[in-house]
KEMI-145866 format. One line per 4 residues: number of its first residue (from 1); their letters; for each residue x, y, z of C-alpha. Coordinates in steps of 0.001 Angstrom, whole numbers. Layout:
BEGIN
NUM) a) X:Y:Z | ...
END
This chain:
BEGIN
1) mtey) -195299:21704:-116036 | -192575:19133:-116628 | -192654:16091:-114330 | -189019:15165:-113838
5) rnlg) -187928:11559:-113370 | -185217:9885:-111332 | -182138:8865:-113287 | -181900:5348:-111905
9) rtgv) -180901:5457:-108254 | -178655:8516:-108523 | -181104:11016:-107043 | -180661:13186:-110144
13) rvsp) -183922:14384:-111688 | -184133:14656:-115475 | -186833:15627:-117957 | -188708:12825:-119771
17) lalg) -187605:14353:-123071 | -183854:14752:-123436 | -182320:16903:-126138 | -179996:14916:-128387
21) tmmf) -177570:17006:-130421 | -176362:14605:-133106 | -177945:16759:-135820 | -176067:19928:-134833
25) garg) -172944:20511:-136894 | -171666:19279:-140233 | -173947:16231:-140362 | -177111:18259:-139831
29) ntdh) -177680:21910:-138946 | -174472:23757:-139823 | -175712:27110:-138497 | -174262:27386:-134984
33) ddsv) -176422:30351:-133982 | -179606:28563:-135077 | -178533:25390:-133250 | -177926:27411:-130092
37) riih) -181408:28947:-130397 | -182916:25473:-130650 | -181044:24346:-127550 | -182144:27434:-125632
41) hald) -185786:26901:-126628 | -185605:23284:-125439 | -184221:24424:-122076 | -186807:27189:-121776
45) sgin) -189508:24563:-122434 | -188500:22459:-119425 | -185888:20087:-120864 | -182943:19910:-118485
49) fvdt) -181034:16976:-119980 | -178732:17420:-123004 | -176978:14489:-124660 | -174109:14698:-127142
53) advy) -170982:12744:-128155 | -167432:13445:-129225 | -167978:11866:-132666 | -171057:13917:-133540
57) sqge) -169678:15970:-136445 | -166191:15186:-135112 | -166566:17296:-131983 | -168521:20155:-133557
61) seti) -171729:19185:-131753 | -169978:19404:-128389 | -168643:22841:-129350 | -172165:24034:-130203
65) vgka) -173517:22702:-126907 | -170711:24510:-125105 | -171719:27772:-126767 | -175367:27231:-125792
69) lagg) -174535:26583:-122135 | -172128:29495:-121767 | -173253:32494:-119796 | -174721:30797:-116760
73) rrdd) -176900:27980:-118141 | -174502:25133:-117358 | -175498:24631:-113713 | -179147:23981:-114596
77) vvla) -178399:21275:-117176 | -177669:17587:-116744 | -175010:17210:-119435 | -174124:13886:-121006
81) tkfh) -171573:13010:-123654 | -169890:9873:-124958 | -166544:8467:-126052 | -165497:5452:-128123
85) grlg) -165755:6395:-131811 | -162700:7020:-133948 | -161362:10584:-134095 | -158374:10982:-136394
89) ddpn) -155770:8667:-137884 | -153958:7800:-134652 | -154501:4035:-134141 | -155186:4721:-130451
93) afgn) -157613:7613:-130999 | -160734:5538:-130347 | -162092:2776:-128166 | -162497:2168:-124451
97) srrw) -158899:2030:-123222 | -157627:4010:-120248 | -155207:5809:-122564 | -157971:7119:-124818
101) iire) -160504:7867:-122071 | -158078:10024:-120068 | -157080:11910:-123203 | -160528:12300:-124736
105) vens) -162363:13470:-121626 | -160092:16533:-121615 | -160998:17228:-125246 | -164712:16947:-124486
109) lrrl) -164422:19202:-121442 | -162634:21805:-123553 | -165172:21682:-126391 | -168103:21795:-123963
113) gtdw) -166561:24693:-122029 | -167163:23038:-118670 | -165209:21625:-115742 | -167358:18532:-115365
117) idly) -169592:16117:-117277 | -172643:14787:-115479 | -172918:11493:-117374 | -169927:10159:-119348
121) qvhr) -171028:7242:-121512 | -169239:4392:-123257 | -170700:4826:-126740 | -170343:1177:-127783
125) pepd) -168786:-2021:-126419 | -165148:-2735:-127261 | -164489:-6505:-127285 | -160693:-6073:-127301
129) tdfd) -160679:-4004:-124096 | -161235:-5461:-120632 | -164239:-3609:-119224 | -162459:-3439:-115871
133) etlg) -159851:-1217:-117544 | -162625:1029:-118825 | -164383:1175:-115453 | -161089:1804:-113672
137) alsd) -160336:4852:-115812 | -163878:6177:-115477 | -163851:5622:-111707 | -160686:7717:-111474
141) lvhq) -162423:10511:-113387 | -165345:10359:-110951 | -162935:10636:-108008 | -161189:13579:-109710
145) gkir) -164518:15369:-110130 | -164284:15530:-113921 | -167345:13325:-114387 | -170214:12636:-112004
149) yigt) -171625:9331:-113292 | -170844:6534:-115752 | -173169:5297:-118476 | -173137:2895:-121417
153) stfe) -174869:2922:-124779 | -176212:31:-126833 | -174718:-2696:-124636 | -175958:-6269:-124759
157) psai) -177795:-7401:-121591 | -174956:-9761:-120645 | -172481:-6880:-120900 | -174700:-4692:-118717
161) vegq) -174751:-7379:-116045 | -170999:-7968:-116376 | -170430:-4269:-115817 | -172408:-4334:-112576
165) wtae) -170565:-7394:-111315 | -167176:-5991:-112287 | -167873:-2790:-110360 | -168899:-4743:-107271
169) rrgr) -166015:-7218:-107331 | -163255:-4753:-108233 | -164453:-1809:-106180 | -165183:404:-109190
173) ervv) -167808:3110:-109625 | -170809:1427:-111208 | -172647:2196:-114419 | -175865:4051:-113550
177) aeqp) -177545:4362:-116957 | -177862:2589:-120294 | -178731:4297:-123585 | -180325:1788:-125999
181) pysl) -182312:2202:-129231 | -186053:1957:-128608 | -189048:2842:-130727 | -192368:1529:-132006
185) larg) -190428:-217:-134791 | -187518:-1454:-132672 | -188794:-3135:-129520 | -186040:-5697:-129109
189) iere) -184786:-4289:-125811 | -188082:-5212:-124165 | -186855:-8830:-124026 | -183853:-8392:-121748
193) vlpv) -182258:-4939:-121712 | -185162:-3162:-120018 | -185813:-5917:-117434 | -182074:-6004:-116633
197) aqry) -182011:-2230:-116245 | -184921:-2420:-113824 | -183283:-5244:-111876 | -180090:-3238:-111356
201) glgv) -181722:156:-110901 | -180313:1727:-114046 | -181701:4775:-115762 | -182678:4168:-119398
205) lsws) -182195:6902:-121990 | -183679:5670:-125238 | -182178:6893:-128493 | -183919:7053:-131879
209) plag) -187489:7013:-130480 | -188668:8172:-133923 | -186737:5348:-135610 | -184441:7737:-137422
213) gwlt) -187376:9535:-139030 | -189551:6542:-139929 | -192062:7691:-137302 | -192393:11316:-138357
217) gryr) -195293:10618:-140722 | -193199:11037:-143853 | -192833:7291:-144483 | -196198:6179:-145881
221) kgae) -197265:3667:-148505 | -197454:5239:-151938 | -195358:8250:-150886 | -192075:9229:-152492
225) qpas) -188779:8395:-150811 | -188220:11123:-148173 | -185005:13062:-148672 | -182703:13331:-145673
229) srae) -179018:13381:-144841 | -179467:10168:-142844 | -180976:8408:-145852 | -177985:9499:-147920
233) rqaa) -175540:8116:-145361 | -177477:4923:-144578 | -179368:4110:-147758 | -180065:479:-146873
237) rfdi) -181728:1440:-143591 | -184038:4071:-145082 | -184850:2841:-148605 | -188649:2391:-148653
241) tape) -188412:190:-151752 | -186007:-2300:-150163 | -187641:-5678:-149380 | -186033:-5757:-145921
245) naak) -187855:-2505:-145053 | -191312:-3656:-146179 | -192361:-4573:-142642 | -191235:-1191:-141314
249) laaa) -193130:666:-144024 | -196309:-1314:-143379 | -196025:-776:-139623 | -195270:2946:-139960
253) dala) -198323:3319:-142169 | -200582:1402:-139756 | -199249:3358:-136785 | -199915:6648:-138580
257) vlae) -203523:5595:-139056 | -203772:4611:-135387 | -202348:7980:-134331 | -204936:9792:-136448
261) eagl) -207737:7752:-134880 | -206405:8593:-131407 | -206286:12305:-132217 | -202501:12418:-132082
265) tlvq) -199656:13025:-134465 | -197477:10019:-135189 | -194601:11807:-133460 | -196666:12176:-130287
269) lala) -197731:8537:-130416 | -194146:7356:-130911 | -192652:9390:-128074 | -195517:8688:-125674
273) fvle) -195132:4959:-126350 | -191439:4969:-125423 | -192083:6962:-122261 | -194906:4607:-121282
277) hpav) -192495:1790:-120413 | -191776:1883:-116658 | -188067:1205:-117218 | -187525:4244:-119460
281) tsai) -186282:7455:-117869 | -186051:9724:-120913 | -186537:9613:-124658 | -183788:11418:-126553
285) igpr) -185174:13626:-129303 | -182794:14836:-132006 | -184243:17791:-133898 | -182335:19480:-136701
289) tfaq) -184692:22437:-136979 | -186799:24618:-134699 | -189975:23224:-136294 | -188907:19658:-135582
293) lesq) -188324:20530:-131942 | -191733:22187:-131695 | -193430:19080:-133100 | -191934:16953:-130314
297) lgad) -192287:19186:-127278 | -195216:18229:-125068 | -195251:14568:-126103 | -194204:13650:-122560
301) kvrl) -197611:14844:-121358 | -199528:12472:-123673 | -200963:9358:-122047 | -201926:6394:-124217
305) srdv) -204998:4355:-123399 | -204860:606:-122882 | -206768:143:-126152 | -204182:2138:-128098
309) ldri) -201318:227:-126473 | -203018:-3069:-127331 | -203375:-1941:-130952 | -199688:-1076:-131042
313) deiv) -198833:-4584:-129821 | -200895:-6005:-132680 | -199017:-3913:-135253 | -195530:-4519:-133823
317) ppgv) -195321:-7407:-131324 | -193495:-6787:-128036 | -189785:-7578:-128083 | -189466:-7447:-131889
321) nlsa) -187128:-5364:-134061 | -188664:-5148:-137519 | -185189:-4591:-138955 | -181907:-5917:-137589
325) rdag) -180252:-2666:-138705 | -182141:-790:-135991 | -180490:-2712:-133149 | -177645:-187:-133145
329) ytpa) -174884:-2709:-132502 | -173961:-6095:-133909 | -171491:-8143:-131821 | -168181:-8917:-133491
333) vltd) -168881:-12646:-133183 | -171572:-12166:-135827 | -169658:-9876:-138174 | -166204:-11512:-138043
337) aslr) -166306:-15054:-139427 | -162898:-15877:-137923 | -164446:-15699:-134458 | -166879:-18479:-135339
341) rrsa) -164534:-20882:-137114 | -161454:-22833:-136166 | -158461:-22087:-138374 | -157638:-24735:-140993
END
């Protein structure tokens, strides 16, 4: 039986495994009927939290989720989606502005076939937009009943704190959940993001708990480069021959051995590890196929011993991302040289 967890201080109860739908649509499983079957099996297995985004296959993922929840399943699901990414050539069709939020929430509601979104998340920070503007627009949507709660994804700890203070000082609805990357290979959020989330009572919905596939058991020393659509799109992140990925490959191999010794699959070890942290509410799994979903179901019932957790800390130290690419977001001050230098 699924043991549901509190989503921060909202009183909403969600399953420890959340179903992510990024792989449904053009960038993954293009068969809508098969994707709907996968979603239905996840719900029938006790998952009650579904996470998507407007940019996943340019809205197609939301459409698939809408099909899956039609016919009376919507009320039993905590439904989350996101906005921010670019959709189309319109220079204002992206970001965190009031103009885009008010427009895009209607598009998401239409694609999802619902009157309300349980958790509407800011997919990434937007340095050029005052966060008070973003919170103001989202607060209005809460008051209108179009969304229930506000979340963020891949925000720096300082931005998470700023969001809480802005809500308090300006009388806005507050952010109740953060969605950061977290896995055995990317433990950077243990330094500040998770402690900050605990301090402010935020739910934490970790994305990429299998490190984009690195923790499925397919990435092993001496093995051939696994083929995947993600590897094609993000070659530098997944190339097992790249020097910058040597530490990830070595760790994935050592963790696979540890999982075998513990009588677990690497997938079970990876998901159980993420759910072990007291700050984490749910781990978002993102299957493309029915078999992938089956391999991940039940991992929330696995409990890792202290010895296994200590071994994990030896392989990947707490608070360390083995690759900077797995952080999910790089602040503009690091990518735009003009922000670090005075003009001549």
